[in-house]
N, C-alpha and C positions, 0 to 999 in steps of 0.2 A: 560576426560572432564576438562574444565577450565572456570573460569570467565574472563572477559575482562574489564579493567578500562581505560578510556581515560580522561585525565585531561588537560584543557587549550590548546588544540591542534591547531596549526596554520600551514598553508601552503600557499606559494606564488608561482605563475608562471608568470614570466616576468611582474611584476607589478600588477598582478591580485591576490587578496586575496581570494584564492579558499576555504580555510577552516578557519573559524574565531573563534578561542577560544572555541572549542567544548569540553563539559564535558559530558561523557556518561558512564553508568555502564551497562554491559551486564551480565546477570545471568548465572551461571554454568548450562549447559544443556538446555538453552533457545533457542528459534528460533526468532531472531531479524531481522526485515526487514528494511533496509535503503531505503526510497522511496522519490521521488521528481522529478521535471522536469529536463530536460537535463541541465548540467552545474551547478547543485546545490552543487556539491562537494561530492556526495555520493560514487562514484567510487574512487575518490582520497582518501577519508577516508579509504575505504577498502584496497587500495593498501598500505597505510601507516601502517595499522595493519599487513599486510603481509610482510612488509619490502621492498616493491618494489618502494616506494617513500620515500625520506628523510623527516624528520620532521624539520620544521623551529623552532618551539617552542612547549613546552608541553611535555606530557609523556604518554606512552602506557605501561600498565601492563597486562601480561597474567598469570593468576593463581598467582597473587601477585609478579611476577618477571618483573622488568623493562626491556623492550626489545628494547628501542630506538636505541641502537648501535649494536644490534644483527643481524647477517646475516639472510636472509630469511630462509635458510635451517636449521638454528638452532632454529627457533621459534616454531617448531612442529605444524605448521598449514598447511592445504591443501587447494588449491584454484582451483575452477572450473571456466573456462573462457567462454566468449560468443562464441568464435570461436573454442571451443573444444581442440585445440592445441594437436592433436594426431600426432604421427609419422607415416607417410604414409608407410614406409618400414617395419614397425613392425605389427605383427598380433594383434588382440584384446588382447590375453593373454600376448603378449610382452609389449603392452602399459600399461596394468593394473599392470604388475609385475615390471615395470621399476625401481621404487624407491627401492623395495625390493632387486632387483639384484644389484643396486648401493651400497646398504649396506651389500652386500654379505651374505644375509640370506640363510640358507640351502635350497637346491632344493626342498626337500619334503615339507618344511614349505611353500615355495613360491607357490607350486602347490595347497596345501590345502587352503591357504588364497585366492588365485585367484579363485578357484572353489567355495568357500563359498560366495565371493562377487558376482560372476557371477550368482550364484543361487539366491541370494537376489534380483538382478536386472533383472532376467529373460533373461540373455544373454549367458547361458551355450552353446547353440548351435552355437554361433557366435565366440567362442574363437579362431578358426583357420582362421577366415576371416581377411581381411585387411580393413582399414578405407574406401577405395574407394568402397568397396562392401556393405557398410552400409547406411541405411537411416539416416536422420538428427536426429531422435529420438534415433536410435541405437547408433550413435556416441556420443550423449550426455550421454547416459547410461554408455558408456565406460569411458568417461571423469570423470563421477561421481565415477565409480568403481575404477579408478586409485587413486582418493582421499581417498575413503573409506578404501582401502587395507592397507594404511599406519597407520590407527588407530590414527589419529592426535588428538591434544587437541582441535582444533577449525577448523571448515569447513568455508571457505569463498566462496561465490558464486557471480560472477559478471555478472549479467543479462544473466544467462545461457540458458534461453528459448527464447530469442528475435529473434533468427534465425529460429524458428520453426513455422509451420502454426498453425492456431487457434485450431484445434482439437488435434494436438500433444502437444501444450502448456497445454491444459486442462488435458491431460493424464499425462504429466510429472509433473505438479503441484501436482497431487495426489500421484505420485511415490515419490516425494521429501518429501511430508508431511508424508507419510507412513514410509519412511526411517528414518526420525527424531524420529518418535514414536518407531521404532525398536531399534535404537542405542543410542538415548538420548544424543548425542554429541552436544556441543554448536555450533550453526550455525548462521552466519551473512550473509545476503542475500541482494544484491542490485538489485533494479528494478525501472523503471519509471512507471510501470503499477500498478495503484492503486487496480485493481481487484486482481492481483497476490499478492499484499501486504496483502490485507484483507483476502485472502484465506489461506495464508501460516503462517502468523506471530502469535506468542503469544504476541509479542510486536512490535509496529510500531514506527519508528523514521522518522518523516516527515521533510525533509530539504528544504531550499530555500536560495540561495545566500550564501552558506557556513555556515549557522547557522541552528540550530534545531528550527523549529517553534512549534512543539508539539511532545510529545512521550507518549506512553501508550498502553493499550490494544486496539485492533482494534475497538471494539464497543464503547469504551470511546471516541476515536477520532471522530468516526462517529456521535455519539449522542450528544457529548459535545465538539464541535470544539472550539479551543481557539480564532480563528479569521476567517475572510472571506476566506483567502487563504486555510486554512485547510478544511473549510466547502465546498469550491468549488472543491478542489482537490480530496477529498474522496467521492465516490458515483458516480454511473453511471446509469442513467443520473445524472448530478450534481444538487446540491441544487438550488432552485429558490431564487433570491434575489429581494426584493421589497422595494423601498424607500417610506417612509411615514413620517407623523408627529404625535406626541403623542397628544391625546385628553384626558384630565383628566375627569374622570367620578366618582364622589364621592370618595371612597377609592381605586377604581381601575383605570384602564386606557384602552384606546382603541387607535387604529392607523387609521388615514385617509390617504389613498393612492392617493387621488386626491381631488381637491376642490369640485367637484360636486358629489363625491362618499360618501356613508354612512361610518361612522367610524365602524371598526370591533373591538368588545370588546374581550380582552384577559382574559381568566378565571383565570390564575395564572401567573403573570409576575411582580415580585417584582421590577425588574430593571426598567420597564416602570412606575410603580407606583411612583417611587422615582424621576422621571424626570419631568421637568417643562412642562406646556402646550405649545404645538407648537414645542417641541424639535424634531430634525430630527433623524431618526433611519433607519437602514436597517433590515428588517425582513426576516429571512431565513426559507424556508419551503421545505422539501424534497418532490419529486413527490408522494411517497407512502403515504404522509399525506394529499393528496387530492384525493377523489374518488367520484364515482357517488352516489348521494344522494338517499335514499329510505325511505319510511315511511313518516308519517306526519311531523315529526320534526327531525332535525339533532341530532346525539348522543351528550352526554355531552362533553363540551369542544370544540365543533365544530360550525361553522357557515355555512349557506347554501346560495349559490349564483346560478344564472342561466345564465352563460355566453354563448356567441356564440363560438363554436369550430372552430378554424382557420385551424388546421392541425392535422392529425391522423397518428401515426407511429405504425403500428401493429408489434408485435414481437412474435406472436404465442398465448400463453395463455393470454398475456396482450397487451394493446395498450396504447401508450402515446399520450395524447391529449393536444394541445397547445391552450390557450385562453389568454385573457388580463384582467388585473385588473388596471383600471385607465391608460390604454395605456401601461402598463408594461407586458411583456410576462410571462406566468406561465405554467408549465408543470404538468399535473396530470397523475397518474398511474391508468388506468381503466382496467376492465376485457375486454376480446377480443370483446364482442358484446355490450358493454355499449353505444357505439356511432357508427353510421352507415356512416355518411358523414360530410364533412366540411360544415359549415353554420348552422348546427343544434344547437339548444339551449337545454341544459340538466342541471338538478340540480347537482351541485358539492358541496360536504361537505368538508370543509377545517378544519382540526384538529389544531386549534390554540394552544392547550395545548402542542403540540409538536414543536412549533416554536422556533427558536433561534433569539436573538436580538443582533445587532452589532452596534457599534459606526461608523457612516459614515466617520469620519475623520481618525481614527486610524485603523479601521477594526476589533478592538478587541471585543470579546463577552462581553455583559453587564450582 
């Protein structure tokens, strides 16, 4: 196992500044996920750690050792690619044992280590097959097995599940999570899928345009986003964003989302209380913080409205209902039978105590 430290890292491609001065510390034995939209620099960063891309400026250390000028094969890292990169003329056993054979390990040792890895991944019965005889999920297990058998200091995963169908992705996420629990080796994983990031990571690094927007534990980013980009990227469905103006109310504050709409009082919002009357804000509310109201009064910290439902999206045990506040669309997470048809008016309790507030000019959380 090993820690990874990245300092002031830069990379340019034909005039494009792909990685812009990134500083990042990855803990020994941690599972760090680099996530962000296409072109944000996450795969480039991973390839620089692996030694597959040159560094324009900055430094990479693995277990305290500077590896900037070290060849990929000497860094003691193993990489699992999106396209599996298996040799079609070799059996599963041959693909898994390739590195061990290249290092001239004893035959008995190779057989023992290959068998142990195959048993861990549930592919013992596939050792004599060729890649063309395997499903996508089986090929990915072989690719992971080839990385594990080396016992490297760091595992690098570059979108390894993107070619699999939805059910297989779910299964393989669980396998990779279980693998990390079993072997406790440092893992750095790249994906554009925020659900995958939330599921796997003990630390998320969310990137955009070559920089880190926010990093931390998954729930920290989800519940305390640094800006509207982070808030909108993490969460499915994404956070609702409503534009409004602050209305001062004694020592507290409320927000009015339309000139003809009543102001909604926020029970605990120091950022709003410190703002002037009429100041513009963006209020962020996740769908799960709005649900069908019941009882005579809303729960503490919530307000009750009765909007007309425009759209219903059933997903099984839950339905997502779209309505409007001052002309702005909002999504609420309801139980499956809370609403029966579009056009219906139902009570909705909105938990304003869970709201996030952002500056409309900078997008930063207030």
